[in-house]
N, C-alpha and C positions, 0 to 999 in steps of 0.2 A: 503493500499501501504505498510506505514511503515512498518510494522508487517512482511508481507513477506519479503522485504529487511536484515530486523533483522535476519528472520528466515532461508535464502539462506548463510549468513552470517555464521549465526551458525553450520551451514549444513559443511561450505566449514572448518570452524576449525576445526570442530569433525572430518573429513575427515584427514584432514594433520596430528591435531592427533591421526588418526589409525593407518594412513602410516608411522610415527616416534616408533610410541610405535612395530607395526610390524616388521621395520627395527629392534628394540633393541630385541627383540624376537627371530628372524631370527639369528643376529649374535650369541646369544649365544647358541642355538639351531646347527649351525652349527660349532661350536665349533672353537672360539677362538686358535691361539697357540701363543702365546708371542713370541716376538722376539729372537731367540738364543741368547745365548751370549758366549763366547772365553776366556777361560782362557790360555792361553801358559805354556805350558813346562817348568822347568824352565832353562833353560840357551839350549833350544832349540834354532837352525835356524832358520832363517825365510825362507819361502819358498816363491814362488809368487803365485799367485793364482790357484787352479787346475782346470784345463778346462773340462776334462771329466767326467765319470759317474763313483762317489763315489761310493766303494765296499763297503757290508757291509760286517765283519766277524763275527763268532762264535767268535773266541778266538783271543786273540794278537799271530802272529807268533812268531819264537827264535826271543830273542833278536838282532840277526847281521841281521834280514833278516828287520830292519824300521826303522825309526827314529820317536822319539812321537814329535809331532805338540805339540798338548795341551790337552785338554780338552773341548768339548759344551754341554751345559747346555742349555734345552728348557721347557716350562711349557703352560700347557694347561687344560681346564676347565675341565668338568666331559664329555661333548659326543664329543673330538676332539680327531678324528680320528686317529686311534695310526699310519698310513701310513703319513700321516699329519705332527705330528711330527718327525719321523725319514726322510721326506726329509727336512724339519727344521734343522736338525742336520745334515745330509750329505751337502745342501747348506752353513751353517757358515763354516762348517769344510770344503768343496773346496775354499771358498774365504782367507781361514788361510793356504792355500796351501797343505791340507792334500790328499793324494787319497782312503784310506779306513778312516772307523771307526769299531772300537768295541762296543757294547752297554755295560756300566758296569753294569745292569741287567736289566730285565724288565722293562718296566714302573711301576713308582710307583701311586698308586691311595692316598691321602692324605686329610682326613677329614678335616677343619677347622676348628679354633675355633668357629668362624662363623657361618657351619652351611654349607657351601661351600665347595665345592671337587675342587680337584686340582691335574691335571695327571702328571709327573713331567719322564726326562729322563735324562740320562747324559750317553755320551759316548768320548771314547780317541780317537782324531782324528791323523791318524799317515801319514806317509810315506813311501810306503815301498819300498825297495833298489832295482832298476832295477839288 
């Protein structure tokens, strides 16, 4: 009887451990995106958060058609979906008053010294003149 209880406890511990391990693996596979960071443009005015859908522009418009709000940065692991990174950039830009973003380059994939891989994205956050 004592052996039976011990076996059940061991199975329960193993089950909990496998669930924790599975959660860690699923998080890695799902592709974590770090919280986006925002660097305000020097001398830029502050805007209230933008409530609409932030537009993604191919290029910066002529300088008289927008105000530079700042730059948004985001990082993810190799399996992070590009769309998740762009969504994170748009959300952070909107929180800081931008209604459009312009990617500074394509998403960069960087091999780290420890062998892991990081994806990075930076975008200008801008406010279009009405």
